[in-house]
C-alpha positions as CSV (number, residue, x, y, z in Angstrom):
1,M,37.0,-16.9,104.2
2,T,36.1,-19.6,101.8
3,R,33.4,-19.3,98.9
4,H,31.7,-20.6,96.7
5,C,30.1,-20.0,93.2
6,L,30.3,-16.1,93.9
7,L,30.5,-13.5,90.9
8,P,31.4,-9.9,92.1
9,V,28.2,-8.2,91.6
10,F,26.4,-11.7,92.3
11,I,24.4,-12.2,89.2
12,L,24.2,-16.0,89.6
13,A,23.8,-16.1,93.7
14,V,20.1,-17.8,93.4
15,A,21.5,-19.9,91.1
16,C,24.5,-20.7,92.8
17,A,22.5,-21.3,96.0
18,Q,19.6,-23.8,94.1
19,A,23.0,-25.8,92.4
20,S,24.8,-26.6,95.5
21,P,23.7,-27.1,99.1
22,Q,27.2,-25.3,100.0
23,A,27.0,-22.9,97.4
24,F,26.2,-19.4,98.3
25,V,27.9,-17.2,101.4
26,P,27.1,-13.8,102.1
27,P,29.7,-11.5,101.5
28,D,33.0,-11.6,104.1
29,D,30.1,-12.6,106.7
30,Q,33.5,-12.7,109.5
31,P,35.4,-9.7,108.9
32,F,37.2,-8.0,111.6
33,L,35.0,-5.5,113.4
34,H,36.0,-2.7,115.3
35,V,33.9,0.0,117.1
36,E,33.2,3.2,115.9
37,R,32.1,6.7,117.8
38,V,30.6,9.6,117.1
39,A,30.5,12.4,119.9
40,G,27.5,12.4,122.3
41,Q,26.4,9.0,120.9
42,V,26.5,5.2,122.2
43,P,29.3,3.9,120.1
44,W,28.7,1.0,117.9
45,I,30.0,-1.9,116.8
46,A,30.8,-1.9,112.8
47,D,32.7,-3.8,110.0
48,P,35.3,-2.6,107.9
49,Y,32.5,-1.3,105.5
50,G,31.4,1.3,107.6
51,R,28.0,-0.7,108.8
52,T,26.3,-0.8,112.1
53,V,26.7,-4.7,112.7
54,L,24.2,-6.5,115.3
55,L,25.1,-9.5,116.7
56,R,22.6,-12.3,118.1
57,G,23.4,-15.4,119.6
58,A,23.6,-17.9,122.5
59,N,26.2,-18.7,125.4
60,S,27.3,-22.2,125.6
61,E,29.0,-24.2,128.6
62,G,30.4,-27.1,126.6
63,L,33.6,-25.9,127.2
64,E,33.0,-25.1,131.1
65,D,35.0,-27.2,133.7
66,E,31.7,-26.2,135.7
67,A,30.8,-28.2,139.7
68,W,29.4,-31.5,139.1
69,R,26.1,-32.0,140.6
70,S,26.7,-35.0,142.7
71,D,30.5,-34.0,143.9
72,P,30.4,-29.9,143.2
73,R,34.7,-29.9,143.7
74,G,34.9,-33.5,141.3
75,V,38.0,-34.3,140.2
76,A,38.3,-33.6,136.3
77,M,36.0,-32.2,133.8
78,I,33.5,-34.3,132.6
79,N,33.4,-33.6,129.3
80,P,36.7,-34.5,127.5
81,V,39.2,-31.8,126.1
82,D,41.4,-34.3,123.9
83,P,39.6,-32.8,120.0
84,A,39.7,-36.4,119.2
85,A,36.7,-37.4,121.0
86,Y,34.8,-35.0,118.9
87,V,35.5,-35.9,115.6
88,G,32.5,-37.3,113.7
89,K,30.7,-37.9,117.0
90,C,29.3,-36.7,120.2
91,P,31.1,-37.6,124.2
92,P,28.4,-39.3,125.8
93,N,26.4,-36.4,128.0
94,S,26.2,-37.0,131.1
95,N,23.7,-35.0,133.7
96,E,26.3,-34.2,136.1
97,V,27.1,-30.5,133.9
98,A,26.0,-29.0,130.5
99,P,25.9,-31.0,127.5
100,P,29.1,-31.4,125.4
101,L,29.3,-28.6,122.3
102,C,29.9,-30.3,119.3
103,E,29.6,-30.7,115.4
104,V,29.5,-34.2,114.3
105,E,28.8,-32.8,110.6
106,A,32.2,-30.5,110.6
107,G,33.7,-29.9,107.3
108,K,30.6,-30.7,104.8
109,G,30.1,-27.6,104.3
110,R,27.3,-24.3,105.5
111,Y,24.5,-26.2,104.8
112,A,24.9,-29.7,104.3
113,Q,24.4,-30.3,108.0
114,S,21.2,-31.5,109.3
115,S,20.2,-28.7,111.7
116,A,17.5,-31.5,113.0
117,Y,17.5,-30.8,117.2
118,D,18.9,-34.7,117.3
119,A,21.7,-34.1,114.8
120,Q,24.7,-33.1,117.7
121,N,25.0,-30.7,115.1
122,D,25.5,-26.8,117.2
123,F,26.4,-24.9,115.2
124,A,24.6,-25.9,112.0
125,Q,21.2,-25.3,115.0
126,M,22.5,-22.0,115.9
127,R,23.0,-20.6,112.1
128,Q,19.8,-22.3,111.3
129,R,18.0,-20.1,113.8
130,G,20.2,-16.9,112.4
131,F,22.3,-16.4,115.6
132,N,25.8,-15.3,114.1
133,I,27.7,-15.1,117.9
134,V,28.0,-17.8,120.8
135,R,29.8,-16.6,123.9
136,L,32.1,-19.6,124.5
137,A,32.7,-19.9,128.1
138,L,36.0,-20.9,128.8
139,S,37.6,-21.9,132.3
140,W,40.9,-20.9,133.4
141,S,41.1,-24.2,135.6
142,Q,41.4,-26.0,132.3
143,L,43.8,-23.0,130.2
144,E,46.1,-23.2,133.5
145,P,45.9,-26.6,135.4
146,T,49.1,-26.3,136.4
147,P,50.7,-23.0,137.6
148,G,52.0,-21.0,134.3
149,N,51.4,-24.0,132.4
150,Y,49.1,-23.3,129.7
151,K,47.4,-26.7,128.4
152,T,47.7,-27.4,124.4
153,L,45.4,-29.8,124.8
154,Y,42.4,-27.2,125.4
155,L,43.5,-24.5,123.5
156,E,43.2,-27.2,120.5
157,Q,39.8,-27.8,121.7
158,V,39.0,-24.5,121.8
159,T,40.5,-23.9,118.2
160,Q,38.3,-27.2,117.0
161,V,34.9,-25.0,118.0
162,V,36.1,-22.0,116.3
163,T,36.8,-24.1,113.0
164,W,33.3,-25.6,113.6
165,A,31.4,-22.2,114.2
166,K,33.5,-20.4,111.1
167,E,32.3,-23.0,108.8
168,Q,28.9,-21.7,109.8
169,G,29.5,-18.5,109.9
170,V,29.1,-18.0,113.6
171,Y,31.1,-15.8,115.3
172,V,33.0,-16.9,119.0
173,L,34.0,-14.8,121.9
174,L,36.2,-16.2,123.9
175,D,34.7,-15.8,127.5
176,M,37.1,-16.2,130.3
177,H,34.5,-17.7,133.1
178,Q,33.7,-17.6,136.3
179,D,31.1,-18.2,138.9
180,Q,31.4,-17.6,142.7
181,Y,35.4,-17.8,141.8
182,G,36.0,-21.2,141.5
183,R,34.4,-24.6,141.9
184,S,37.0,-26.1,144.5
185,I,35.2,-23.4,147.0
186,Q,32.5,-25.5,148.7
187,A,30.7,-25.8,151.9
188,D,32.0,-27.8,154.4
189,P,29.1,-30.4,155.6
190,A,31.3,-31.3,158.9
191,K,31.4,-27.2,159.6
192,P,27.5,-25.7,159.6
193,C,27.0,-22.1,159.0
194,A,26.8,-20.0,161.6
195,Q,23.0,-18.7,162.1
196,G,21.8,-16.2,159.6
197,T,23.7,-17.7,156.7
198,D,23.6,-20.6,154.3
199,P,26.0,-22.6,152.4
200,G,26.9,-21.8,149.0
201,G,30.1,-22.6,146.6
202,G,31.7,-21.7,143.6
203,F,30.6,-23.3,140.3
204,D,33.7,-22.6,137.5
205,G,36.3,-20.3,137.1
206,A,39.8,-20.8,139.5
207,P,42.0,-23.7,139.2
208,A,41.9,-24.8,143.1
209,W,45.8,-23.7,143.2
210,A,44.9,-20.2,142.5
211,V,42.1,-20.0,144.9
212,M,43.0,-18.2,148.4
213,N,40.0,-17.8,150.3
214,D,42.2,-17.6,154.1
215,G,40.3,-20.0,155.6
216,R,37.0,-18.6,155.1
217,P,34.2,-20.4,155.5
218,S,31.8,-21.2,152.0
219,C,28.7,-19.4,153.7
220,Q,26.5,-17.0,152.1
221,S,24.1,-14.5,153.7
222,F,20.7,-13.6,152.4
223,G,21.2,-16.1,150.0
224,Q,23.1,-13.7,147.9
225,S,26.1,-15.3,146.8
226,V,27.8,-11.8,146.0
227,L,27.8,-12.1,150.7
228,N,29.5,-15.5,150.7
229,A,32.8,-15.2,152.9
230,A,35.0,-17.9,151.0
231,V,34.1,-15.9,147.6
232,S,34.5,-12.4,148.8
233,A,37.8,-13.2,150.5
234,S,39.0,-15.1,147.4
235,F,38.2,-12.0,145.1
236,D,40.2,-9.9,147.7
237,N,43.6,-11.7,147.0
238,F,42.2,-11.3,143.0
239,W,42.2,-8.3,143.2
240,K,45.4,-7.1,145.3
241,N,47.6,-9.8,143.2
242,T,48.2,-11.1,145.7
243,E,51.3,-13.2,144.9
244,V,50.8,-17.4,144.7
245,P,53.1,-19.7,146.7
246,V,53.6,-21.4,143.4
247,A,56.0,-21.7,140.8
248,Q,55.9,-18.9,138.5
249,G,56.2,-21.4,135.2
250,D,55.4,-19.7,131.9
251,A,53.1,-16.8,134.2
252,P,54.3,-13.2,133.6
253,G,54.0,-12.8,136.9
254,K,53.7,-14.1,140.6
255,G,50.2,-12.9,141.6
256,L,47.1,-14.6,140.8
257,Q,46.5,-12.1,138.2
258,D,49.7,-12.4,136.5
259,H,48.8,-16.0,135.5
260,W,45.4,-14.7,134.6
261,I,46.5,-12.8,132.1
262,G,49.1,-15.1,131.3
263,A,46.4,-17.7,130.7
264,M,44.2,-14.8,128.0
265,A,47.7,-14.3,126.9
266,A,47.8,-17.9,125.5
267,L,44.6,-17.6,123.6
268,A,45.8,-14.4,122.2
269,R,48.6,-15.8,120.7
270,R,46.8,-19.0,119.2
271,F,43.8,-16.7,117.8
272,K,45.3,-13.5,117.0
273,D,44.9,-13.6,113.1
274,E,41.7,-15.2,113.6
275,P,38.4,-13.4,112.4
276,A,36.3,-15.5,113.8
277,V,37.1,-15.2,116.9
278,I,35.6,-11.8,117.6
279,G,36.9,-11.5,120.4
280,Y,37.9,-11.9,124.3
281,E,35.8,-11.0,127.6
282,I,38.5,-10.6,130.4
283,I,36.3,-11.8,132.9
284,N,32.6,-13.0,133.9
285,E,30.9,-11.4,137.0
286,P,33.3,-10.1,138.5
287,Q,32.6,-9.7,142.7
288,P,33.2,-7.1,144.7
289,G,34.8,-8.8,147.7
290,S,35.2,-7.2,150.2
291,F,36.0,-3.7,148.7
292,A,33.0,-0.5,148.0
293,A,31.8,-0.9,144.6
294,Y,33.5,2.2,143.6
295,D,36.4,2.2,145.3
296,V,36.3,-1.9,143.2
297,S,35.9,-0.6,140.0
298,D,37.9,2.5,140.2
299,N,41.2,0.8,141.7
300,Y,41.1,-3.1,141.1
301,L,38.9,-4.1,138.3
302,Y,39.2,-1.4,135.6
303,P,43.0,-1.1,136.2
304,F,42.6,-4.9,135.6
305,Y,41.3,-4.4,132.3
306,T,43.8,-2.1,131.2
307,R,46.6,-4.6,132.3
308,V,45.1,-7.2,130.1
309,I,44.4,-4.8,127.3
310,Q,48.1,-3.7,128.6
311,A,49.3,-7.1,128.1
312,L,47.1,-8.3,125.0
313,T,47.6,-5.4,122.3
314,G,50.6,-3.4,122.7
315,V,48.9,-0.1,123.6
316,R,50.7,1.9,126.5
317,D,49.2,5.0,126.8
318,G,52.3,6.7,127.3
319,L,53.6,4.6,130.0
320,P,56.5,3.3,130.2
321,D,56.6,-0.5,130.9
322,C,56.4,-2.0,134.4
323,P,59.6,-4.2,135.5
324,A,59.2,-7.7,135.2
325,S,59.1,-8.7,139.0
326,Q,56.5,-6.1,139.8
327,P,54.2,-6.3,137.0
328,S,51.1,-4.3,138.4
329,Q,51.3,-1.2,139.1
330,A,49.3,1.9,138.4
331,T,52.1,4.1,137.4
332,C,53.4,1.8,134.3
333,A,51.8,-0.4,131.8
334,Y,52.1,-3.7,131.8
335,P,54.9,-5.2,130.2
336,D,54.5,-5.9,127.1
337,L,53.8,-9.3,126.1
338,G,55.1,-9.1,122.5
339,I,51.6,-10.3,121.0
340,H,49.8,-6.8,119.8
341,D,46.9,-8.3,118.9
342,T,44.8,-5.1,117.8
343,N,42.5,-6.8,115.4
344,H,39.8,-7.9,118.2
345,L,37.4,-6.2,120.4
346,V,38.0,-6.5,123.9
347,F,34.3,-7.0,126.1
348,V,34.4,-5.8,129.8
349,E,31.9,-5.9,132.4
350,P,31.0,-4.1,135.3
351,I,31.1,-5.1,138.8
352,A,28.3,-8.0,139.4
353,I,26.4,-5.7,141.2
354,R,25.1,-4.2,137.8
355,N,22.6,-7.2,138.3
356,L,21.3,-6.9,141.2
357,I,20.3,-3.1,140.8
358,D,20.3,-2.4,136.6
359,F,22.7,0.3,136.7
360,S,26.7,0.5,138.3
361,P,27.2,1.9,140.9
362,Q,31.1,2.9,139.3
363,H,32.3,6.6,138.2
364,S,32.5,5.0,134.4
365,K,35.7,6.1,132.1
366,P,37.8,5.4,129.3
367,I,40.1,2.4,130.5
368,S,42.3,2.4,127.5
369,S,43.0,4.3,124.6
370,Y,43.0,0.8,122.9
371,P,39.9,1.6,120.0
372,N,37.8,-1.8,120.2
373,V,36.2,-1.9,123.9
374,V,32.7,-2.9,124.0
375,F,30.7,-2.4,127.7
376,A,29.7,-5.7,128.1
377,P,26.5,-5.9,130.8
378,H,24.2,-8.8,131.9
379,T,20.0,-7.7,131.9
380,Y,18.6,-10.0,134.0
381,T,15.6,-7.6,134.9
382,H,13.1,-9.2,137.4
383,I,15.2,-12.4,137.6
384,F,18.4,-11.6,139.6
385,T,17.7,-7.5,140.4
386,L,16.6,-7.5,144.1
387,D,13.1,-7.0,143.3
388,S,12.4,-10.7,142.6
389,S,16.0,-12.4,143.9
390,F,15.4,-10.8,147.3
391,L,12.2,-8.8,148.1
392,G,9.7,-11.6,146.4
393,F,8.5,-9.5,143.4
394,N,8.0,-10.6,140.5
395,A,7.3,-9.4,136.4
396,H,3.7,-8.4,136.5
397,T,4.2,-6.8,140.1
398,S,7.4,-5.4,141.0
399,T,7.6,-1.4,139.9
400,Y,11.5,-1.2,139.7
401,P,13.1,-1.8,137.8
402,P,10.2,0.5,135.9
403,N,10.9,-1.3,132.3
404,Y,12.9,-3.2,130.1
405,D,14.6,-0.2,128.9
406,F,15.9,0.6,132.3
407,A,19.1,-1.5,131.9
408,Y,19.9,-0.3,128.5
409,A,19.3,3.4,129.1
410,T,22.0,3.3,131.7
411,A,24.3,0.7,130.0
412,A,23.9,3.8,127.7
413,S,25.0,6.3,130.0
414,E,28.3,4.3,131.2
415,A,29.3,3.1,127.3
416,I,29.0,6.6,126.3
417,A,31.5,8.0,129.8
418,M,33.9,4.5,128.4
419,G,33.8,5.6,124.9
420,A,32.5,2.1,124.7
421,A,30.3,-0.5,122.4
422,I,27.4,-2.4,124.2
423,F,26.8,-6.0,124.0
424,V,24.6,-7.8,126.1
425,T,26.9,-11.2,127.2
426,E,24.0,-12.3,129.0
427,F,20.2,-12.2,129.3
428,G,17.1,-14.5,129.9
429,G,15.4,-16.6,132.5
430,G,13.2,-19.3,133.0
431,S,11.6,-20.3,129.4
432,A,7.9,-20.0,131.4
433,D,8.0,-16.1,131.3
434,D,9.3,-16.0,127.8
435,A,6.4,-14.3,126.7
436,L,6.5,-11.4,129.4
437,I,10.4,-11.0,130.0
438,L,12.5,-13.0,127.4
439,E,10.2,-10.8,124.7
440,G,10.6,-7.7,127.2
441,E,14.5,-7.8,127.0
442,L,14.0,-8.7,123.0
443,R,12.7,-5.7,122.5
444,A,14.3,-3.2,124.6
445,Q,17.4,-4.6,122.7
446,E,15.6,-4.1,119.6
447,H,14.8,-0.4,120.2
448,W,18.5,0.4,121.6
449,G,20.3,-1.4,118.7
450,I,22.2,-3.6,120.9
451,G,22.9,-7.0,120.0
452,S,22.6,-10.2,123.0
453,A,24.0,-13.5,123.9
454,L,21.0,-15.5,125.7
455,W,21.9,-17.8,128.9
456,S,22.1,-20.3,127.3
457,W,22.6,-22.7,124.9
458,K,21.9,-26.2,125.9
459,S,21.6,-27.8,129.2
460,N,20.4,-30.6,131.0
461,C,17.2,-30.6,133.5
462,S,17.0,-31.5,136.7
463,L,18.9,-34.7,138.1
464,D,15.1,-36.0,139.7
465,P,13.5,-38.4,137.1
466,K,9.6,-36.7,137.8
467,A,10.9,-33.5,136.5
468,T,10.5,-31.9,133.6
469,C,12.0,-28.9,131.6
470,E,9.5,-26.5,132.1
471,G,10.8,-23.4,133.3
472,A,14.3,-24.0,132.0
473,W,16.7,-21.7,130.8
474,S,18.4,-23.0,128.4
475,Y,17.2,-22.8,124.8
476,F,17.5,-26.9,124.2
477,N,17.3,-29.2,127.0
478,T,18.3,-32.4,127.7
479,A,15.5,-34.6,129.2
480,P,15.8,-35.6,133.2
481,S,17.9,-38.9,133.6
482,G,16.5,-41.9,134.3
483,P,17.0,-45.7,133.7
484,G,19.9,-46.0,131.0
485,P,21.8,-43.5,129.3
486,T,21.1,-39.8,129.8
487,P,19.8,-38.6,126.0
488,Q,22.3,-36.1,124.2
489,N,19.5,-33.8,122.4
490,G,16.1,-33.0,123.7
491,P,14.1,-31.0,121.7
492,P,14.4,-26.6,121.9
493,Q,11.9,-24.9,124.4
494,P,9.0,-23.8,121.7
495,S,8.8,-20.5,123.6
496,R,12.6,-19.9,122.6
497,D,12.0,-20.0,118.5
498,K,9.6,-18.1,118.8
499,F,10.7,-15.4,120.5
500,M,14.4,-15.6,119.6
501,V,14.1,-16.7,115.8
502,R,13.3,-13.0,114.6
503,A,14.0,-10.7,111.4
504,Y,16.5,-8.8,112.2
505,P,19.3,-6.6,110.4
506,R,22.8,-8.1,110.4
507,A,24.4,-5.0,109.1
508,V,23.0,-1.1,108.7
509,A,24.3,0.9,106.2
510,G,23.6,3.9,107.7
511,R,22.9,4.8,110.7
512,L,20.3,2.4,112.6
513,I,17.3,4.2,114.0
514,D,14.8,1.6,115.2
515,Y,13.8,-2.1,114.0
516,A,11.5,-4.5,115.7
517,F,9.9,-7.5,114.9
518,D,6.5,-9.3,116.4
519,P,6.9,-12.8,117.1
520,D,2.8,-13.5,116.4
521,T,2.2,-11.4,113.4
522,H,5.6,-12.1,111.7
523,A,5.7,-8.3,111.1
524,F,8.8,-6.6,110.8
525,A,9.7,-2.5,110.7
526,L,13.3,-1.4,110.3
527,H,14.5,2.4,110.1
528,A,17.9,3.6,109.1
529,T,19.5,6.6,107.5
530,G,21.9,6.8,105.0
531,A,24.9,8.0,104.7
532,T,25.8,7.5,101.2
533,A,24.4,5.7,98.4
534,A,25.4,2.3,97.6
535,E,26.0,0.4,94.1
536,V,23.3,-1.9,93.7
537,G,25.4,-5.3,93.8
538,D,28.0,-4.0,96.0
539,K,26.5,-6.0,99.1
540,A,30.0,-5.1,101.1
541,H,28.0,-1.7,101.8
542,E,24.2,-2.7,101.8
543,T,22.2,-3.3,104.4
544,L,21.8,-6.8,105.2
545,V,18.3,-8.6,106.8
546,W,18.1,-12.0,108.2
547,V,14.8,-13.5,107.4
548,P,14.0,-16.9,109.1
549,Q,11.9,-19.4,106.9
550,D,8.8,-19.3,108.4
551,V,8.7,-15.4,108.0
552,T,6.8,-15.6,104.2
553,Q,6.1,-11.6,103.8
554,T,7.4,-9.7,101.1
555,V,10.2,-7.4,101.8
556,S,9.5,-3.9,101.2
557,V,11.2,-0.8,101.1
558,S,10.5,3.1,100.9
559,G,12.8,6.0,101.4
560,A,16.2,6.6,100.3
561,A,16.9,3.0,99.5
562,V,16.5,0.1,96.9
563,I,15.7,-3.8,96.9
564,D,18.9,-5.1,95.7
565,E,17.6,-8.2,96.3
566,V,16.6,-11.4,98.1
567,V,17.9,-14.7,98.4
568,T,16.7,-17.8,99.9
569,M,19.1,-20.3,101.5
570,P,19.3,-23.8,101.4
571,D,18.1,-24.0,104.7
572,G,14.6,-21.9,103.7
573,N,15.9,-18.5,105.3
574,R,16.2,-15.8,103.6
575,F,19.1,-12.7,102.9
576,A,18.0,-9.5,102.1
577,W,19.7,-6.9,100.7
578,I,18.9,-3.5,100.9
579,A,21.2,-0.8,99.2
580,P,21.3,3.1,99.9
581,T,20.1,6.2,97.3
582,G,21.8,8.6,99.2
583,S,22.0,10.5,102.6
584,G,17.9,10.1,104.1
585,P,15.9,7.8,106.1
586,Y,14.6,4.3,104.1
587,T,12.5,2.0,105.3
588,V,12.8,-1.9,105.6
589,T,9.1,-3.7,106.5
590,M,7.5,-7.2,105.9
591,G,3.8,-7.4,106.7
592,D,1.5,-4.7,108.0
593,A,4.0,-2.3,110.2
594,T,1.1,-0.4,111.4
595,A,1.2,-1.6,114.8
596,L,5.1,-2.0,115.5
597,D,5.3,1.6,114.4
598,A,2.9,2.4,116.3
599,Q,4.8,0.9,119.3
600,M,7.8,2.1,118.2
601,S,6.6,5.3,118.5
602,A,5.6,4.4,122.4
603,A,8.2,3.9,123.3
604,P,10.4,5.3,126.2
605,A,13.0,8.2,124.4
606,R,16.6,6.6,123.8
607,Q,17.5,9.1,126.5
608,P,20.8,7.7,128.7
609,I,20.1,7.3,132.1
610,D,22.6,9.0,134.3
611,Q,23.9,7.0,137.7
612,A,22.2,10.2,139.7
613,T,19.3,9.6,138.1
614,A,19.4,5.6,138.2
615,S,20.5,5.8,141.9
616,A,17.4,8.3,142.7
617,T,14.8,6.0,141.1
618,F,16.2,2.4,143.2
619,K,16.4,4.9,146.6
620,K,12.9,5.4,146.1
621,F,12.2,2.1,145.3
622,V,13.3,0.7,148.5
623,L,12.4,3.7,150.5
624,D,8.9,3.4,149.5
625,L,9.0,0.0,150.5
626,Q,10.4,0.9,153.8
627,Q,6.5,2.6,154.4
628,S,4.8,-0.7,152.9
629,P,1.8,-2.3,155.7
630,D,3.5,-5.4,154.7
631,D,5.8,-5.8,157.6
632,Q,7.8,-8.6,156.2
633,L,8.2,-6.3,153.1
634,A,9.1,-3.5,154.9
635,T,12.1,-5.7,157.0
636,K,13.2,-7.2,153.9
637,A,13.6,-3.3,152.4
638,A,15.2,-2.3,155.4
639,V,17.8,-5.0,155.1
640,V,18.6,-4.2,151.2
641,Q,19.3,-0.6,152.0
642,G,21.6,-1.5,155.5
643,I,23.4,-4.4,152.3
644,I,23.9,-1.1,150.4
645,E,25.0,1.0,152.8
646,A,27.0,-0.9,154.9
647,V,28.6,-4.3,152.8
648,L,28.6,-2.3,149.2
649,K,29.8,0.9,151.0
650,I,26.7,2.8,148.4
651,D,25.4,6.4,149.2
652,W,22.2,6.0,150.5
């Protein structure tokens, strides 16, 4: 990492920051991270100095090979892949897909690039808002467009983006993204869907040559993509690692999973020694296919995760290597691909059914002895959960999930059993509900000390020229297309800035107990317990709080800690370093934190909720609805029970 004008004790920190717009960089702001564990507690992400690390950011679709709006199958990726198309410029924006990801002033230094909304410097904009991570959605279809041939140009584009992020102090999570398996899965207009189903389709993920849907129609039941016949068949073949009738090329095996693992191996070889890459997410929102929820997790999904970890890290768990001719077996380890990447975190999602019920129908247990595993659920409470997505409730009227903490309390139970830290790789909803849903999610994340990435960073609005961005999911929006070229960037959603740009601890010396921020009063309170004393000036062992520029209150400390210094950065934001004085509790506040302390005291206890309790809560909700005097609602509740029993095969 490049440092400018730094002394070991940072005596000249403020002067340096004033002398040059790129002068001051926090010490070791992008080291390799790892997972720490204490028996009975939720594991946590930590830096090499023993501090708890909190990551806050957003998802970017700029490199995703997504379905076109006018022609979902398309013929190519619309946003250019060639890195040369992004040097000092941003390619034209197309309303067919999400805007390209750009950094037109890359190379000028961390604080010398404009973060204005129309500046086309995405990572400078993220850094300005306090984001220190971006989940970068990547597509198998671009990594391996032809079987066994891994696309160097796409890898170069990913490298370019990592370089941009590194300059701004933003970690990159490389996310092997898919939604409904692949964009070539689309309904056939010439073959109408059967009565009771409606057309659905894939959005991104697998290349067309890797789609094996057994001729099933792309039609879904009850409006749920998890019940799409073609998608379900495609996942069945993926979980069975069905051999692909194509050339193997450089893939480590002939099956669908083998090709996927080969694509991930290409990423790991490229970024093995890059600390700005925080790690790899193996697959986004995996669907069960036709398998029962517990069956797919026990016998297919988590064994797949184990194989990926074995392939990338070389960790064998005492198992012999599988033969190259049959690399995917339960009694042996996936062949060692020679990468041995043990620097990075590996993020694993539960089966996507969790998005519907806010807990995972799975037998949670460790998937590998590799220590740096992160459980990565999505929390879309009152967005994708069945109360709103199917039953017709909303965040104001629903009684299930019982609160926003529920998804995190169940994740805590699952993560403890898995021996994994937690990071929420997606959350959010329509911006019209930010004051209720977004703030509810953020408060729960603060309460549990869990980092997250908002869905999503930037997107284009409706193709309808009369439409507005009201209620859009993204952070920044491009206005709807009309006469003339599509604008490159529209302003950020005001509510997103209000709730997302908040003071938070980036690194905590000792153990984080709780923290909270009030977006209206700008009050802030953090409670932690120090482990050992940190020498004032040894910033790598101090608590670091990021403070947005419009939060002007004085930073105060009480208890077993003292303020080292508070530095105003060239972008107007502040960093506050707090040095613990020993093994005792300490508090950091800004403004009048009385109301925040009361709120934190009144919050549900941070008690993990086990699966039996979560399942009973959900079942009671559905059974009570079946007694509703509203016949339509009672019927829908009965349908939910039927789906759970017959399709997902979860005991009622």
